[in-house]
N, CA and C atoms as an extended XYZ file, in Angstrom:
573
Properties=species:S:1:pos:R:3:atomname:S:1:resname:S:1:resid:I:1 pbc="F F F"
N      -273.618      -16.044       82.140 N   MET     1
C      -274.247      -16.034       80.842 CA  MET     1
C      -273.510      -15.083       79.894 C   MET     1
N      -273.001      -13.985       80.426 N   LEU     2
C      -272.315      -13.001       79.589 CA  LEU     2
C      -271.063      -13.591       78.933 C   LEU     2
N      -270.472      -14.601       79.566 N   LYS     3
C      -269.264      -15.205       78.999 CA  LYS     3
C      -269.531      -15.898       77.668 C   LYS     3
N      -270.780      -16.268       77.405 N   TYR     4
C      -271.113      -16.891       76.135 CA  TYR     4
C      -271.326      -15.845       75.038 C   TYR     4
N      -271.691      -14.639       75.441 N   ILE     5
C      -271.935      -13.563       74.482 CA  ILE     5
C      -270.631      -12.844       74.143 C   ILE     5
N      -269.821      -12.593       75.178 N   ILE     6
C      -268.511      -11.959       74.998 CA  ILE     6
C      -267.477      -12.959       75.515 C   ILE     6
N      -266.958      -13.820       74.636 N   PRO     7
C      -266.089      -14.913       75.081 CA  PRO     7
C      -264.780      -14.472       75.744 C   PRO     7
N      -264.258      -13.305       75.391 N   SER     8
C      -262.994      -12.854       75.965 CA  SER     8
C      -263.204      -12.370       77.409 C   SER     8
N      -262.628      -13.106       78.355 N   LYS     9
C      -262.753      -12.757       79.777 CA  LYS     9
C      -262.156      -11.374       80.047 C   LYS     9
N      -261.022      -11.100       79.434 N   THR    10
C      -260.369       -9.805       79.630 CA  THR    10
C      -261.250       -8.678       79.097 C   THR    10
N      -261.843       -8.879       77.929 N   ARG    11
C      -262.722       -7.845       77.356 CA  ARG    11
C      -263.934       -7.614       78.258 C   ARG    11
N      -264.538       -8.696       78.770 N   ARG    12
C      -265.682       -8.548       79.684 CA  ARG    12
C      -265.295       -7.732       80.907 C   ARG    12
N      -264.140       -8.030       81.470 N   LYS    13
C      -263.689       -7.313       82.671 CA  LYS    13
C      -263.442       -5.834       82.370 C   LYS    13
N      -262.846       -5.553       81.219 N   ILE    14
C      -262.583       -4.158       80.831 CA  ILE    14
C      -263.898       -3.415       80.628 C   ILE    14
N      -264.822       -4.027       79.896 N   LEU    15
C      -266.120       -3.381       79.664 CA  LEU    15
C      -266.856       -3.147       80.976 C   LEU    15
N      -266.827       -4.114       81.853 N   LYS    16
C      -267.472       -3.956       83.157 CA  LYS    16
C      -266.837       -2.796       83.927 C   LYS    16
N      -265.523       -2.733       83.939 N   LEU    17
C      -264.822       -1.646       84.628 CA  LEU    17
C      -265.260       -0.288       84.095 C   LEU    17
N      -265.271       -0.134       82.786 N   PHE    18
C      -265.622        1.160       82.194 CA  PHE    18
C      -267.099        1.489       82.346 C   PHE    18
N      -267.978        0.518       82.140 N   PHE    19
C      -269.408        0.825       82.211 CA  PHE    19
C      -269.918        0.992       83.631 C   PHE    19
N      -269.234        0.428       84.606 N   LEU    20
C      -269.638        0.658       85.999 CA  LEU    20
C      -268.923        1.867       86.599 C   LEU    20
N      -268.055        2.477       85.813 N   ASN    21
C      -267.358        3.715       86.205 CA  ASN    21
C      -267.344        4.632       84.990 C   ASN    21
N      -268.522        4.886       84.442 N   GLU    22
C      -268.628        5.475       83.111 CA  GLU    22
C      -268.068        6.880       82.968 C   GLU    22
N      -267.875        7.603       84.043 N   ASP    23
C      -267.323        8.955       83.940 CA  ASP    23
C      -265.827        9.011       84.239 C   ASP    23
N      -265.208        7.854       84.435 N   LYS    24
C      -263.791        7.825       84.793 CA  LYS    24
C      -262.927        7.443       83.602 C   LYS    24
N      -261.683        7.900       83.674 N   SER    25
C      -260.663        7.523       82.690 CA  SER    25
C      -259.639        6.649       83.390 C   SER    25
N      -259.076        5.724       82.646 N   PHE    26
C      -258.063        4.835       83.202 CA  PHE    26
C      -256.911        4.722       82.220 C   PHE    26
N      -255.694        4.589       82.737 N   TYR    27
C      -254.562        4.297       81.872 CA  TYR    27
C      -254.251        2.803       81.983 C   TYR    27
N      -253.444        2.300       81.085 N   LEU    28
C      -253.196        0.869       80.925 CA  LEU    28
C      -252.900        0.169       82.250 C   LEU    28
N      -251.928        0.644       83.004 N   ARG    29
C      -251.524       -0.031       84.250 CA  ARG    29
C      -252.656       -0.034       85.286 C   ARG    29
N      -253.478        1.012       85.297 N   GLN    30
C      -254.633        1.028       86.212 CA  GLN    30
C      -255.602       -0.089       85.848 C   GLN    30
N      -255.872       -0.225       84.567 N   VAL    31
C      -256.794       -1.271       84.111 CA  VAL    31
C      -256.234       -2.639       84.489 C   VAL    31
N      -254.944       -2.846       84.253 N   VAL    32
C      -254.292       -4.119       84.585 CA  VAL    32
C      -254.465       -4.433       86.064 C   VAL    32
N      -254.226       -3.442       86.927 N   ARG    33
C      -254.353       -3.659       88.383 CA  ARG    33
C      -255.794       -3.928       88.790 C   ARG    33
N      -256.722       -3.189       88.222 N   LYS    34
C      -258.124       -3.312       88.633 CA  LYS    34
C      -258.762       -4.627       88.184 C   LYS    34
N      -258.419       -5.088       86.998 N   ILE    35
C      -259.072       -6.318       86.520 CA  ILE    35
C      -258.199       -7.564       86.710 C   ILE    35
N      -256.943       -7.343       87.141 N   LYS    36
C      -256.028       -8.455       87.446 CA  LYS    36
C      -255.831       -9.407       86.259 C   LYS    36
N      -255.461       -8.817       85.136 N   GLU    37
C      -255.144       -9.595       83.938 CA  GLU    37
C      -253.776       -9.159       83.424 C   GLU    37
N      -253.198       -9.951       82.543 N   GLU    38
C      -251.871       -9.672       81.986 CA  GLU    38
C      -251.878       -8.406       81.140 C   GLU    38
N      -250.787       -7.654       81.205 N   VAL    39
C      -250.691       -6.373       80.515 CA  VAL    39
C      -250.870       -6.517       79.001 C   VAL    39
N      -250.298       -7.544       78.389 N   ASN    40
C      -250.419       -7.705       76.935 CA  ASN    40
C      -251.867       -7.974       76.526 C   ASN    40
N      -252.565       -8.790       77.292 N   ALA    41
C      -253.969       -9.090       76.991 CA  ALA    41
C      -254.819       -7.832       77.148 C   ALA    41
N      -254.545       -7.050       78.188 N   VAL    42
C      -255.298       -5.812       78.425 CA  VAL    42
C      -255.042       -4.821       77.298 C   VAL    42
N      -253.788       -4.666       76.909 N   LYS    43
C      -253.423       -3.734       75.830 CA  LYS    43
C      -254.119       -4.123       74.530 C   LYS    43
N      -254.113       -5.424       74.217 N   ARG    44
C      -254.752       -5.913       72.995 CA  ARG    44
C      -256.254       -5.588       73.010 C   ARG    44
N      -256.920       -5.826       74.135 N   GLU    45
C      -258.364       -5.573       74.224 CA  GLU    45
C      -258.670       -4.072       74.206 C   GLU    45
N      -257.842       -3.272       74.849 N   LEU    46
C      -258.038       -1.816       74.792 CA  LEU    46
C      -257.917       -1.313       73.356 C   LEU    46
N      -256.955       -1.859       72.612 N   ASP    47
C      -256.805       -1.484       71.195 CA  ASP    47
C      -258.038       -1.874       70.382 C   ASP    47
N      -258.565       -3.070       70.625 N   ILE    48
C      -259.766       -3.533       69.909 CA  ILE    48
C      -260.949       -2.630       70.232 C   ILE    48
N      -261.143       -2.318       71.507 N   LEU    49
C      -262.280       -1.481       71.926 CA  LEU    49
C      -262.128       -0.050       71.437 C   LEU    49
N      -260.901        0.421       71.296 N   THR    50
C      -260.658        1.755       70.742 CA  THR    50
C      -260.950        1.749       69.239 C   THR    50
N      -260.502        0.695       68.559 N   LYS    51
C      -260.762        0.582       67.123 CA  LYS    51
C      -262.273        0.510       66.853 C   LYS    51
N      -263.017       -0.125       67.753 N   ALA    52
C      -264.480       -0.225       67.618 CA  ALA    52
C      -265.166        1.078       68.043 C   ALA    52
N      -264.366        2.038       68.482 N   LYS    53
C      -264.853        3.356       68.909 CA  LYS    53
C      -265.767        3.288       70.138 C   LYS    53
N      -265.596        2.242       70.938 N   LEU    54
C      -266.321        2.145       72.202 CA  LEU    54
C      -265.531        2.863       73.303 C   LEU    54
N      -264.215        2.890       73.129 N   LEU    55
C      -263.343        3.647       74.022 CA  LEU    55
C      -262.628        4.716       73.212 C   LEU    55
N      -262.281        5.791       73.900 N   GLN    56
C      -261.486        6.859       73.292 CA  GLN    56
C      -260.136        6.906       73.986 C   GLN    56
N      -259.102        7.196       73.213 N   ARG    57
C      -257.740        7.332       73.755 CA  ARG    57
C      -257.387        8.798       73.820 C   ARG    57
N      -256.658        9.153       74.876 N   GLU    58
C      -256.193       10.532       74.997 CA  GLU    58
C      -254.843       10.517       75.704 C   GLU    58
N      -253.847       11.152       75.065 N   LYS    59
C      -252.520       11.243       75.688 CA  LYS    59
C      -252.504       12.416       76.656 C   LYS    59
N      -252.039       12.130       77.860 N   ARG    60
C      -251.844       13.176       78.868 CA  ARG    60
C      -250.460       12.965       79.463 C   ARG    60
N      -249.612       13.950       79.275 N   LEU    61
C      -248.214       13.846       79.688 CA  LEU    61
C      -247.614       12.585       79.091 C   LEU    61
N      -247.205       11.615       79.916 N   ASN    62
C      -246.556       10.418       79.370 CA  ASN    62
C      -247.451        9.181       79.431 C   ASN    62
N      -248.765        9.374       79.620 N   LYS    63
C      -249.679        8.242       79.719 CA  LYS    63
C      -250.814        8.385       78.713 C   LYS    63
N      -251.339        7.250       78.301 N   VAL    64
C      -252.509        7.215       77.433 CA  VAL    64
C      -253.701        6.803       78.295 C   VAL    64
N      -254.713        7.658       78.334 N   PHE    65
C      -255.916        7.389       79.115 CA  PHE    65
C      -257.032        6.924       78.192 C   PHE    65
N      -257.844        6.029       78.704 N   TYR    66
C      -258.993        5.498       77.967 CA  TYR    66
C      -260.268        5.915       78.689 C   TYR    66
N      -261.256        6.307       77.896 N   THR    67
C      -262.546        6.753       78.407 CA  THR    67
C      -263.640        6.172       77.524 C   THR    67
N      -264.793        5.949       78.110 N   LEU    68
C      -265.942        5.485       77.314 CA  LEU    68
C      -266.337        6.536       76.290 C   LEU    68
N      -266.688        6.088       75.119 N   ASN    69
C      -267.216        6.979       74.094 CA  ASN    69
C      -268.741        6.937       74.188 C   ASN    69
N      -269.312        7.937       74.823 N   LYS    70
C      -270.762        7.966       75.048 CA  LYS    70
C      -271.549        8.255       73.774 C   LYS    70
N      -270.848        8.570       72.714 N   ARG    71
C      -271.528        8.805       71.425 CA  ARG    71
C      -271.573        7.546       70.567 C   ARG    71
N      -270.969        6.483       71.052 N   ASN    72
C      -270.986        5.234       70.306 CA  ASN    72
C      -272.421        4.743       70.195 C   ASN    72
N      -272.776        4.230       69.042 N   VAL    73
C      -274.147        3.794       68.775 CA  VAL    73
C      -274.598        2.696       69.752 C   VAL    73
N      -273.677        1.932       70.296 N   TYR    74
C      -274.018        0.850       71.223 CA  TYR    74
C      -273.861        1.223       72.692 C   TYR    74
N      -273.517        2.468       72.971 N   TYR    75
C      -273.241        2.895       74.356 CA  TYR    75
C      -274.369        2.520       75.331 C   TYR    75
N      -275.598        2.934       75.043 N   GLU    76
C      -276.701        2.662       75.980 CA  GLU    76
C      -277.023        1.183       76.060 C   GLU    76
N      -276.831        0.461       74.981 N   ASP    77
C      -277.067       -0.982       75.004 CA  ASP    77
C      -276.080       -1.671       75.946 C   ASP    77
N      -274.808       -1.305       75.827 N   PHE    78
C      -273.807       -1.870       76.726 CA  PHE    78
C      -274.033       -1.417       78.169 C   PHE    78
N      -274.474       -0.184       78.340 N   LEU    79
C      -274.754        0.308       79.686 CA  LEU    79
C      -275.840       -0.554       80.340 C   LEU    79
N      -276.869       -0.879       79.591 N   ARG    80
C      -277.940       -1.759       80.107 CA  ARG    80
C      -277.395       -3.149       80.446 C   ARG    80
N      -276.546       -3.673       79.586 N   ILE    81
C      -275.988       -5.013       79.826 CA  ILE    81
C      -275.112       -5.009       81.070 C   ILE    81
N      -274.178       -4.068       81.143 N   PHE    82
C      -273.224       -4.095       82.244 CA  PHE    82
C      -273.797       -3.554       83.552 C   PHE    82
N      -274.946       -2.883       83.486 N   ALA    83
C      -275.642       -2.507       84.722 CA  ALA    83
C      -276.020       -3.761       85.492 C   ALA    83
N      -276.278       -4.820       84.766 N   LYS    84
C      -276.671       -6.081       85.404 CA  LYS    84
C      -275.485       -6.792       86.047 C   LYS    84
N      -274.285       -6.252       85.863 N   GLU    85
C      -273.093       -6.774       86.515 CA  GLU    85
C      -272.779       -6.006       87.806 C   GLU    85
N      -273.536       -4.954       88.085 N   ASP    86
C      -273.358       -4.166       89.305 CA  ASP    86
C      -273.584       -5.053       90.527 C   ASP    86
N      -272.865       -4.791       91.619 N   THR    87
C      -272.967       -5.633       92.815 CA  THR    87
C      -274.378       -5.630       93.408 C   THR    87
N      -275.064       -4.485       93.409 N   LEU    88
C      -276.433       -4.436       93.935 CA  LEU    88
C      -277.351       -5.324       93.093 C   LEU    88
N      -277.231       -5.239       91.793 N   VAL    89
C      -278.070       -6.041       90.902 CA  VAL    89
C      -277.770       -7.525       91.085 C   VAL    89
N      -276.491       -7.858       91.188 N   GLN    90
C      -276.118       -9.261       91.408 CA  GLN    90
C      -276.686       -9.780       92.725 C   GLN    90
N      -276.694       -8.938       93.734 N   GLU    91
C      -277.258       -9.327       95.032 CA  GLU    91
C      -278.772       -9.521       94.933 C   GLU    91
N      -279.437       -8.678       94.147 N   ILE    92
C      -280.884       -8.844       93.921 CA  ILE    92
C      -281.145      -10.186       93.241 C   ILE    92
N      -280.371      -10.518       92.220 N   TYR    93
C      -280.537      -11.811       91.549 CA  TYR    93
C      -280.309      -12.973       92.520 C   TYR    93
N      -279.229      -12.857       93.291 N   LYS    94
C      -278.864      -13.929       94.213 CA  LYS    94
C      -279.921      -14.114       95.308 C   LYS    94
N      -280.562      -13.028       95.728 N   SER    95
C      -281.520      -13.063       96.834 CA  SER    95
C      -282.968      -13.073       96.373 C   SER    95
N      -283.207      -13.316       95.099 N   LYS    96
C      -284.564      -13.210       94.548 CA  LYS    96
C      -285.585      -14.021       95.348 C   LYS    96
N      -285.243      -15.228       95.741 N   VAL    97
C      -286.175      -16.068       96.491 CA  VAL    97
C      -286.489      -15.439       97.854 C   VAL    97
N      -285.484      -14.891       98.522 N   LYS    98
C      -285.675      -14.247       99.833 CA  LYS    98
C      -286.514      -12.977       99.728 C   LYS    98
N      -286.506      -12.354       98.553 N   LEU    99
C      -287.224      -11.087       98.385 CA  LEU    99
C      -288.731      -11.267       98.247 C   LEU    99
N      -289.200      -12.498       98.134 N   GLY   100
C      -290.632      -12.745       98.003 CA  GLY   100
C      -290.995      -13.084       96.565 C   GLY   100
N      -292.224      -12.768       96.190 N   ARG   101
C      -292.688      -13.024       94.819 CA  ARG   101
C      -292.526      -11.727       94.030 C   ARG   101
N      -291.396      -11.615       93.389 N   VAL   102
C      -291.023      -10.387       92.695 CA  VAL   102
C      -291.542      -10.430       91.259 C   VAL   102
N      -292.308       -9.427       90.893 N   LYS   103
C      -292.826       -9.311       89.522 CA  LYS   103
C      -291.895       -8.447       88.676 C   LYS   103
N      -291.503       -7.292       89.245 N   PHE   104
C      -290.619       -6.364       88.534 CA  PHE   104
C      -289.601       -5.756       89.497 C   PHE   104
N      -288.404       -5.556       88.977 N   VAL   105
C      -287.427       -4.673       89.610 CA  VAL   105
C      -286.887       -3.817       88.468 C   VAL   105
N      -287.102       -2.513       88.574 N   ALA   106
C      -286.645       -1.577       87.547 CA  ALA   106
C      -285.687       -0.582       88.188 C   ALA   106
N      -284.592       -0.316       87.496 N   MET   107
C      -283.557        0.584       88.009 CA  MET   107
C      -283.401        1.767       87.066 C   MET   107
N      -283.374        2.937       87.637 N   SER   108
C      -283.179        4.155       86.862 CA  SER   108
C      -281.759        4.206       86.294 C   SER   108
N      -281.612        4.764       85.107 N   PHE   109
C      -280.280        5.005       84.540 CA  PHE   109
C      -279.472        5.885       85.491 C   PHE   109
N      -280.156        6.710       86.256 N   GLN   110
C      -279.467        7.610       87.186 CA  GLN   110
C      -278.616        6.827       88.184 C   GLN   110
N      -279.096        5.651       88.579 N   TYR   111
C      -278.330        4.835       89.528 CA  TYR   111
C      -277.024        4.372       88.900 C   TYR   111
N      -277.107        3.770       87.745 N   ILE   112
C      -275.922        3.191       87.134 CA  ILE   112
C      -274.932        4.281       86.713 C   ILE   112
N      -275.441        5.481       86.459 N   LYS   113
C      -274.570        6.600       86.110 CA  LYS   113
C      -274.101        7.360       87.355 C   LYS   113
N      -274.515        6.920       88.538 N   HIS   114
C      -274.148        7.539       89.817 CA  HIS   114
C      -274.545        9.009       89.889 C   HIS   114
N      -275.671        9.342       89.268 N   LYS   115
C      -276.156       10.728       89.284 CA  LYS   115
C      -277.028       10.940       90.516 C   LYS   115
N      -276.917       12.108       91.093 N   GLU   116
C      -277.778       12.431       92.242 CA  GLU   116
C      -279.187       12.685       91.755 C   GLU   116
N      -280.141       12.345       92.605 N   ILE   117
C      -281.550       12.555       92.289 CA  ILE   117
C      -282.176       13.402       93.388 C   ILE   117
N      -283.371       13.926       93.084 N   ARG   118
C      -284.088       14.713       94.090 CA  ARG   118
C      -284.660       13.774       95.158 C   ARG   118
N      -285.032       14.338       96.286 N   ASP   119
C      -285.594       13.544       97.378 CA  ASP   119
C      -286.890       12.840       96.996 C   ASP   119
N      -287.630       13.401       96.048 N   ASP   120
C      -288.910       12.800       95.652 CA  ASP   120
C      -288.764       11.836       94.470 C   ASP   120
N      -287.536       11.462       94.125 N   GLU   121
C      -287.278       10.508       93.053 CA  GLU   121
C      -286.698        9.229       93.642 C   GLU   121
N      -286.726        8.170       92.837 N   ILE   122
C      -286.163        6.897       93.292 CA  ILE   122
C      -285.184        6.354       92.258 C   ILE   122
N      -284.286        5.508       92.756 N   TYR   123
C      -283.362        4.797       91.880 CA  TYR   123
C      -283.947        3.447       91.449 C   TYR   123
N      -284.707        2.807       92.368 N   ILE   124
C      -285.165        1.446       92.099 CA  ILE   124
C      -286.625        1.273       92.508 C   ILE   124
N      -287.378        0.560       91.673 N   LEU   125
C      -288.776        0.222       91.935 CA  LEU   125
C      -288.887       -1.300       92.046 C   LEU   125
N      -289.445       -1.768       93.172 N   PHE   126
C      -289.707       -3.188       93.389 CA  PHE   126
C      -291.220       -3.393       93.362 C   PHE   126
N      -291.692       -4.358       92.574 N   VAL   127
C      -293.128       -4.635       92.487 CA  VAL   127
C      -293.366       -6.119       92.723 C   VAL   127
N      -294.367       -6.415       93.564 N   GLY   128
C      -294.746       -7.799       93.845 CA  GLY   128
C      -295.097       -7.943       95.313 C   GLY   128
N      -295.094       -9.168       95.777 N   LYS   129
C      -295.271       -9.430       97.215 CA  LYS   129
C      -293.864       -9.508       97.789 C   LYS   129
N      -293.359       -8.359       98.178 N   ILE   130
C      -291.942       -8.175       98.511 CA  ILE   130
C      -291.731       -8.251      100.016 C   ILE   130
N      -290.647       -8.908      100.424 N   VAL   131
C      -290.228       -8.938      101.820 CA  VAL   131
C      -289.342       -7.705      102.033 C   VAL   131
N      -289.957       -6.651      102.553 N   VAL   132
C      -289.293       -5.344      102.656 CA  VAL   132
C      -288.000       -5.391      103.475 C   VAL   132
N      -287.936       -6.094      104.632 N   PRO   133
C      -286.666       -6.130      105.373 CA  PRO   133
C      -285.505       -6.714      104.565 C   PRO   133
N      -285.779       -7.668      103.679 N   GLU   134
C      -284.720       -8.237      102.837 CA  GLU   134
C      -284.223       -7.209      101.825 C   GLU   134
N      -285.154       -6.463      101.244 N   VAL   135
C      -284.779       -5.393      100.307 CA  VAL   135
C      -283.934       -4.355      101.042 C   VAL   135
N      -284.388       -3.961      102.218 N   ALA   136
C      -283.672       -2.942      103.007 CA  ALA   136
C      -282.252       -3.396      103.319 C   ALA   136
N      -282.080       -4.666      103.647 N   LYS   137
C      -280.752       -5.198      103.972 CA  LYS   137
C      -279.821       -5.112      102.755 C   LYS   137
N      -280.318       -5.509      101.600 N   ILE   138
C      -279.515       -5.476      100.373 CA  ILE   138
C      -279.149       -4.041      100.000 C   ILE   138
N      -280.131       -3.150      100.066 N   VAL   139
C      -279.901       -1.757       99.684 CA  VAL   139
C      -278.944       -1.076      100.660 C   VAL   139
N      -279.115       -1.330      101.948 N   THR   140
C      -278.228       -0.728      102.958 CA  THR   140
C      -276.782       -1.143      102.715 C   THR   140
N      -276.566       -2.397      102.381 N   GLU   141
C      -275.211       -2.879      102.098 CA  GLU   141
C      -274.648       -2.193      100.855 C   GLU   141
N      -275.475       -2.018       99.822 N   ALA   142
C      -275.023       -1.385       98.575 CA  ALA   142
C      -274.706        0.091       98.773 C   ALA   142
N      -275.379        0.742       99.719 N   GLU   143
C      -275.152        2.170       99.961 CA  GLU   143
C      -273.721        2.452      100.408 C   GLU   143
N      -273.087        1.479      101.058 N   LYS   144
C      -271.705        1.658      101.532 CA  LYS   144
C      -270.762        1.951      100.373 C   LYS   144
N      -270.913        1.211       99.275 N   SER   145
C      -270.030        1.452       98.130 CA  SER   145
C      -270.575        2.547       97.210 C   SER   145
N      -271.890        2.743       97.224 N   PHE   146
C      -272.502        3.774       96.371 CA  PHE   146
C      -272.157        5.174       96.878 C   PHE   146
N      -271.999        5.315       98.178 N   GLY   147
C      -271.576        6.598       98.748 CA  GLY   147
C      -272.689        7.513       99.210 C   GLY   147
N      -273.933        7.107       99.023 N   ARG   148
C      -275.072        7.895       99.503 CA  ARG   148
C      -276.309        7.000       99.533 C   ARG   148
N      -277.393        7.572      100.021 N   GLU   149
C      -278.627        6.812      100.141 CA  GLU   149
C      -279.144        6.392       98.760 C   GLU   149
N      -279.654        5.167       98.693 N   ILE   150
C      -280.247        4.658       97.454 CA  ILE   150
C      -281.756        4.657       97.670 C   ILE   150
N      -282.427        5.679       97.122 N   ASN   151
C      -283.885        5.769       97.259 CA  ASN   151
C      -284.543        4.664       96.437 C   ASN   151
N      -285.502        3.993       97.063 N   TYR   152
C      -286.250        2.952       96.357 CA  TYR   152
C      -287.675        2.938       96.895 C   TYR   152
N      -288.553        2.267       96.166 N   THR   153
C      -289.918        2.101       96.653 CA  THR   153
C      -290.367        0.684       96.344 C   THR   153
N      -291.281        0.204       97.190 N   VAL   154
C      -291.830       -1.137       97.061 CA  VAL   154
C      -293.338       -1.006       96.952 C   VAL   154
N      -293.936       -1.720       96.009 N   MET   155
C      -295.397       -1.713       95.902 CA  MET   155
C      -295.890       -3.057       95.377 C   MET   155
N      -297.152       -3.341       95.662 N   THR   156
C      -297.764       -4.560       95.139 CA  THR   156
C      -298.142       -4.328       93.678 C   THR   156
N      -298.461       -5.402       93.010 N   GLU   157
C      -298.893       -5.290       91.617 CA  GLU   157
C      -300.212       -4.513       91.523 C   GLU   157
N      -301.127       -4.755       92.477 N   ASP   158
C      -302.399       -4.020       92.499 CA  ASP   158
C      -302.165       -2.524       92.677 C   ASP   158
N      -301.217       -2.181       93.562 N   GLU   159
C      -300.909       -0.764       93.777 CA  GLU   159
C      -300.322       -0.141       92.515 C   GLU   159
N      -299.471       -0.880       91.832 N   LEU   160
C      -298.885       -0.394       90.576 CA  LEU   160
C      -299.989       -0.096       89.561 C   LEU   160
N      -300.911       -1.028       89.406 N   ILE   161
C      -302.014       -0.859       88.455 CA  ILE   161
C      -302.867        0.351       88.847 C   ILE   161
N      -303.194        0.447       90.130 N   PHE   162
C      -304.006        1.563       90.630 CA  PHE   162
C      -303.328        2.904       90.369 C   PHE   162
N      -302.035        2.979       90.685 N   ARG   163
C      -301.301        4.234       90.502 CA  ARG   163
C      -301.188        4.623       89.028 C   ARG   163
N      -301.000        3.627       88.162 N   LYS   164
C      -300.928        3.934       86.721 CA  LYS   164
C      -302.275        4.443       86.218 C   LYS   164
N      -303.364        3.789       86.648 N   LYS   165
C      -304.708        4.222       86.219 CA  LYS   165
C      -305.020        5.640       86.675 C   LYS   165
N      -304.515        6.006       87.838 N   ASN   166
C      -304.795        7.323       88.402 CA  ASN   166
C      -303.711        8.349       88.088 C   ASN   166
N      -302.823        8.007       87.148 N   ASN   167
C      -301.758        8.926       86.715 CA  ASN   167
C      -300.964        9.506       87.882 C   ASN   167
N      -300.561        8.636       88.785 N   ASP   168
C      -299.751        9.041       89.932 CA  ASP   168
C      -298.462        9.699       89.423 C   ASP   168
N      -298.238       10.992       89.750 N   PRO   169
C      -297.066       11.700       89.206 CA  PRO   169
C      -295.736       11.086       89.647 C   PRO   169
N      -295.678       10.558       90.859 N   PHE   170
C      -294.455        9.930       91.373 CA  PHE   170
C      -294.078        8.728       90.502 C   PHE   170
N      -295.039        7.848       90.274 N   LEU   171
C      -294.790        6.645       89.488 CA  LEU   171
C      -294.546        6.986       88.018 C   LEU   171
N      -295.367        7.859       87.446 N   LEU   172
C      -295.217        8.207       86.031 CA  LEU   172
C      -293.875        8.874       85.752 C   LEU   172
N      -293.410        9.668       86.691 N   SER   173
C      -292.102       10.306       86.543 CA  SER   173
C      -291.008        9.249       86.409 C   SER   173
N      -291.081        8.221       87.244 N   PHE   174
C      -290.091        7.140       87.178 CA  PHE   174
C      -290.219        6.351       85.871 C   PHE   174
N      -291.438        6.004       85.516 N   LEU   175
C      -291.658        5.160       84.339 CA  LEU   175
C      -291.289        5.848       83.027 C   LEU   175
N      -291.390        7.176       82.970 N   LYS   176
C      -291.087        7.918       81.737 CA  LYS   176
C      -289.589        8.036       81.476 C   LYS   176
N      -288.790        7.929       82.530 N   LYS   177
C      -287.343        8.101       82.378 CA  LYS   177
C      -286.695        6.787       81.946 C   LYS   177
N      -285.496        6.882       81.346 N   PRO   178
C      -284.791        5.654       80.956 CA  PRO   178
C      -284.541        4.769       82.175 C   PRO   178
N      -284.794        3.473       81.992 N   LYS   179
C      -284.632        2.537       83.090 CA  LYS   179
C      -284.123        1.208       82.571 C   LYS   179
N      -283.674        0.389       83.487 N   ILE   180
C      -283.161       -0.930       83.163 CA  ILE   180
C      -284.005       -1.920       83.954 C   ILE   180
N      -284.621       -2.869       83.263 N   LEU   181
C      -285.412       -3.884       83.947 CA  LEU   181
C      -284.476       -4.981       84.432 C   LEU   181
N      -284.417       -5.140       85.726 N   ILE   182
C      -283.579       -6.164       86.345 CA  ILE   182
C      -284.353       -7.480       86.381 C   ILE   182
N      -285.620       -7.386       86.746 N   ILE   183
C      -286.517       -8.539       86.756 CA  ILE   183
C      -287.809       -8.107       86.059 C   ILE   183
N      -288.298       -8.937       85.166 N   GLY   184
C      -289.535       -8.627       84.454 CA  GLY   184
C      -289.264       -8.026       83.087 C   GLY   184
N      -290.350       -7.833       82.357 N   LEU   185
C      -290.267       -7.266       81.007 CA  LEU   185
C      -290.808       -5.844       81.003 C   LEU   185
N      -290.103       -4.961       80.307 N   GLU   186
C      -290.502       -3.555       80.277 CA  GLU   186
C      -291.894       -3.363       79.689 C   GLU   186
N      -292.229       -4.105       78.637 N   GLU   187
C      -293.557       -3.925       78.020 CA  GLU   187
C      -294.670       -4.310       78.993 C   GLU   187
N      -294.439       -5.290       79.856 N   GLU   188
C      -295.448       -5.650       80.862 CA  GLU   188
C      -295.538       -4.592       81.961 C   GLU   188
N      -294.401       -4.042       82.361 N   LEU   189
C      -294.404       -2.990       83.381 CA  LEU   189
C      -295.134       -1.758       82.872 C   LEU   189
N      -294.953       -1.442       81.598 N   MET   190
C      -295.486       -0.206       81.048 CA  MET   190
C      -296.957       -0.295       80.620 C   MET   190
N      -297.499       -1.503       80.425 N   LYS   191
C      -298.890       -1.578       79.938 CA  LYS   191
C      -299.913       -1.302       81.034 C   LYS   191
């Protein structure tokens, strides 16, 4: 679906690379190798994204490095879009039927930014009649590339409603922080 919104395949690949590695810098040849596109096409798209101030250029020794501009007005919007290109999220979409009757899947910004969280926090909330072993299988596989445990919780819709009514600090802490809805609508999750 993203190919209809951003028609340039090279630009989509570059944006995905940067937004899924938001704290990293890359130079031209690295980008070419990672996204497997022609150097001229990559250079042209990097110039366009720099001109749009979505990427920043910085010369270091004999190379020009590109980094995400986190002050760009569209930064968080693109982060939300490209979070849905993450392998874990794609696996959730692909396995939705196996996961049961899923009402909501919400992911913390902390996950997509690869930030560490406390033991009493979660990266992902699953709500519905969920097949927990299927969720565990997907998350365990994603942990290999993530590099550490991916804390998540599963609850029914009734439990979600009950916890919200009773101001459960665990749930409210998650809901108050920036999140990305993978499945479901944020306004329905929050009401």
